[in-house]
C-alpha positions in Angstrom: 89.9 42.4 63.6 87.6 42.7 60.6 86.3 46.0 60.9 83.6 47.9 59.0 84.1 51.6 58.7 81.4 54.1 57.9 82.5 57.7 57.2 85.6 59.2 55.6 85.2 62.9 56.2 88.1 65.4 57.7 88.7 62.9 60.5 87.2 59.5 59.7 89.7 58.9 56.6 92.5 59.3 59.0 91.2 57.2 61.7 90.5 54.4 59.1 93.9 54.7 57.7 95.6 54.0 61.4 93.5 50.9 61.5 94.8 49.5 58.3 98.2 50.4 59.2 97.9 48.5 62.3 97.2 45.5 60.4 93.0 45.3 60.7 91.0 44.5 57.9 88.9 47.4 57.1 85.5 47.3 54.9 84.7 50.9 54.0 81.5 52.8 53.3 81.0 56.4 53.0 78.4 58.6 51.3 80.8 59.8 48.6 82.9 57.0 47.3 85.7 59.4 46.0 86.6 60.1 49.7 87.4 56.4 50.4 89.5 56.2 47.3 92.9 56.4 49.0 91.8 54.1 51.6 90.8 51.4 48.8 94.3 51.9 47.3 95.9 51.2 50.6 94.2 47.8 50.9 90.7 48.9 52.2 87.6 47.0 50.5 84.8 49.1 49.4 81.2 48.3 50.7 78.1 49.6 49.0 76.1 50.3 52.3 76.6 50.3 56.0 74.9 46.7 55.8 77.6 45.5 53.7 80.4 47.2 55.6 79.1 45.4 58.9 78.2 42.0 57.5 80.3 39.4 59.5 82.7 42.0 60.8 84.0 41.9 64.4 83.3 45.5 65.0 81.6 48.3 62.9 82.5 52.0 63.4 80.6 55.0 62.3 81.6 58.7 62.2 79.3 60.8 60.2 77.7 64.3 60.3 74.4 64.5 62.2 72.3 62.4 64.4 70.0 61.7 61.4 72.8 60.2 59.4 73.8 58.0 62.7 70.1 56.7 62.7 70.3 55.9 59.0 73.6 54.2 59.3 72.6 52.0 61.9 68.8 51.6 61.9 68.1 52.4 58.2 66.8 49.9 55.4 70.7 49.1 54.7 72.0 50.0 57.9 74.4 47.9 60.2 71.7 46.4 62.2 70.0 44.8 59.0 73.0 42.7 58.3 72.4 39.1 58.4 75.6 38.5 60.7 76.0 41.8 62.4 79.3 42.6 64.3 79.6 41.7 68.0 80.0 45.5 68.6 78.8 48.6 67.1 80.6 51.9 67.8 79.4 55.4 66.9 82.2 58.1 67.3 80.1 61.0 65.8 78.9 63.6 68.1 75.1 62.9 68.6 72.1 63.0 70.7 72.6 61.0 73.9 68.8 59.8 73.7 69.7 58.4 70.2 72.6 56.5 71.8 70.4 55.0 74.4 68.0 53.9 71.5 70.9 52.3 69.5 72.0 50.4 72.5 68.6 48.8 73.2 68.0 48.2 69.4 71.7 46.5 69.2 70.9 44.6 72.6 67.7 43.2 70.9 69.8 41.5 68.5 72.3 40.3 71.0 75.2 42.6 70.2 76.7 45.7 72.1 76.8 49.4 71.3 79.2 52.0 72.3 78.8 55.8 72.0 82.2 57.0 71.7 82.5 60.6 70.4 85.9 62.0 70.1 87.7 65.5 70.3 90.7 66.6 68.7 89.9 67.6 65.4 92.0 66.8 62.2 95.1 67.2 64.3 94.2 64.4 66.6 92.8 62.2 63.9 95.9 62.6 61.8 98.2 61.8 64.9 96.1 59.2 66.6 95.9 61.4 69.7 92.1 61.8 70.0 90.4 62.1 73.1 87.7 59.3 73.2 84.7 59.5 75.6 83.0 56.1 75.8 79.4 55.2 76.9 78.3 51.6 77.0 79.0 48.5 78.7 82.5 47.7 80.4 82.9 44.4 78.6 82.3 45.8 75.2 84.5 48.5 76.0 87.5 46.1 76.9 86.9 44.1 73.7 87.1 47.3 71.5 90.1 48.7 73.5 92.7 47.8 70.9 90.7 49.9 68.2 90.5 52.8 70.7 94.4 52.7 71.6 95.1 53.0 67.9 92.8 56.0 67.4 93.1 57.8 70.7 95.8 59.3 73.2 93.1 59.4 76.0 90.5 56.8 76.0 88.2 56.8 79.0 84.8 55.0 79.7 82.5 57.4 81.1 79.5 55.2 82.0 76.5 53.6 80.7 74.8 54.2 77.3 74.7 58.0 76.5 77.6 58.7 78.9 80.0 59.4 75.9 77.7 61.8 74.5 76.8 63.5 77.4 80.7 64.1 78.0 81.2 65.3 74.6 78.7 68.0 75.5 80.8 69.2 78.5 83.7 69.1 75.9 81.8 71.3 73.4 80.7 73.8 76.1 84.3 74.4 77.2 85.1 74.5 73.4 82.7 77.2 72.6 83.6 79.4 75.5 87.5 79.2 74.3 86.6 79.9 70.8 85.0 83.2 72.1 87.8 84.1 74.0 90.4 83.2 71.6 88.8 85.5 68.6 88.1 88.3 71.0 91.9 88.2 72.4 93.2 88.0 68.7 91.2 91.1 67.8 92.4 93.0 71.1 95.8 92.2 70.4 95.8 93.2 66.7 93.9 96.5 67.5 96.2 97.4 70.4 99.2 97.2 68.1 100.7 94.1 69.6 102.3 91.3 67.5 99.8 88.7 68.2 102.1 85.8 67.4 104.5 87.2 70.3 101.5 87.8 72.5 100.6 84.0 71.6 104.0 82.7 72.9 103.6 84.4 76.3 99.9 83.5 76.9 99.7 79.9 75.5 102.2 78.7 78.4 100.3 80.7 81.3 96.6 80.2 82.9 95.1 81.0 79.6 96.7 78.1 77.6 94.4 75.7 75.8 94.0 73.4 72.8 92.1 76.3 71.1 95.1 78.7 71.5 98.0 76.0 70.6 96.2 74.7 67.5 93.5 77.0 66.1 94.7 80.9 66.7 97.9 79.9 64.6 95.6 79.1 61.8 93.5 82.2 62.4 96.8 84.4 62.3 97.9 82.6 59.0 94.5 83.2 57.4 93.9 79.7 57.4 90.2 79.1 57.9 89.7 75.6 56.5 87.8 72.9 58.4 89.6 71.0 61.1 86.0 70.9 62.1 83.2 72.5 60.3 81.2 75.3 61.7 78.0 73.5 60.4 78.8 70.7 62.6 79.6 72.9 65.7 76.3 74.5 65.3 74.8 71.0 65.5 76.8 70.2 68.6 75.8 73.4 70.5 72.1 72.8 69.5 72.3 69.5 71.2 74.1 71.0 74.2 71.5 73.5 74.6 68.7 70.9 74.4 70.5 68.7 76.7 71.0 71.6 79.5 67.5 72.7 79.2 66.4 69.2 79.6 68.4 69.1 82.9 66.8 72.6 83.9 70.2 74.4 83.3 70.4 78.0 81.9 73.7 78.5 80.3 74.2 81.8 79.1 77.7 81.5 77.6 76.8 78.5 75.7 73.4 80.1 74.4 75.8 83.2 73.1 78.3 81.2 71.4 75.6 79.1 69.7 74.0 82.3 68.4 77.2 83.7 67.0 78.0 80.4 65.3 74.5 80.0 63.9 75.1 83.7 62.5 78.4 82.5 61.2 76.7 79.5 59.3 73.9 81.9 57.9 76.6 84.1 56.7 78.0 81.4 54.5 80.9 80.3 56.8 79.4 76.9 57.6 81.8 74.8 55.5 85.0 76.7 57.2 86.5 75.6 60.4 85.3 76.7 63.7 88.4 79.3 63.8 86.5 81.3 60.9 84.3 82.7 63.8 87.0 85.2 63.8 85.8 86.6 60.3 82.3 87.3 61.6 83.4 89.0 64.8 86.0 91.0 63.1 83.4 92.2 60.4 81.2 93.5 63.2 83.8 95.7 64.8 83.9 99.5 64.2 86.8 100.9 62.4 89.7 102.2 64.7 88.8 106.0 65.7 84.9 105.6 65.1 
């Protein structure tokens, strides 16, 4: 396929690279051109806008930062839907607003093309390994056409339902991640203060009932003092805000989600927004009284 690719952040560059390796043609655009340099060296073609990336492509894929970026990429003056010959399928893999996914589906349908919301989970590790979990909303026929792309990028690829269903499934994912991150941070602090070797503790608990992706992938980074982003706190605050708004719309009061969102918002406000989600440890650690106080 000829694929237009928009977004070369922590995850997007690796994902586009897998498509190149698989033999697809990739026309790439990202806000900071230097981030696409390695892809261009490997054979991707630079595009000056989302519209140029999408022009005459079979499929155009976006993975950007925020819902407003998604809207601009697809509905903006130089967005994918302004192409003279747009792709048959548009795919957005950003974590974004379910209502925006529905609007984009309708806007694409007005031009006779399909739109899929397909957010992902797995962070930089999953993006590099091609093992992401991909949650898809949209029409089944479009999902089937795009399946070869999804199979390259993900280890778990599930069509969840109609437009917006992918984004709503990702909200479920982020509610679970928020809870696991809070628990992981508190567990690390407890183990350390109790005089245990946290790495030995980790060896015991990751294979028991407490095991999780967070424990296996992010707690080792905490213990190594590695707080660089596999997924930005800034973006997680955005995700949790979306989750809270959608929960309220459904008439739900989710106190654990609200607590996690407040802590992550505080971490962002304390200057940790460009760090990985595991940097929540730094915030909670700083709040602790010294031993014996």
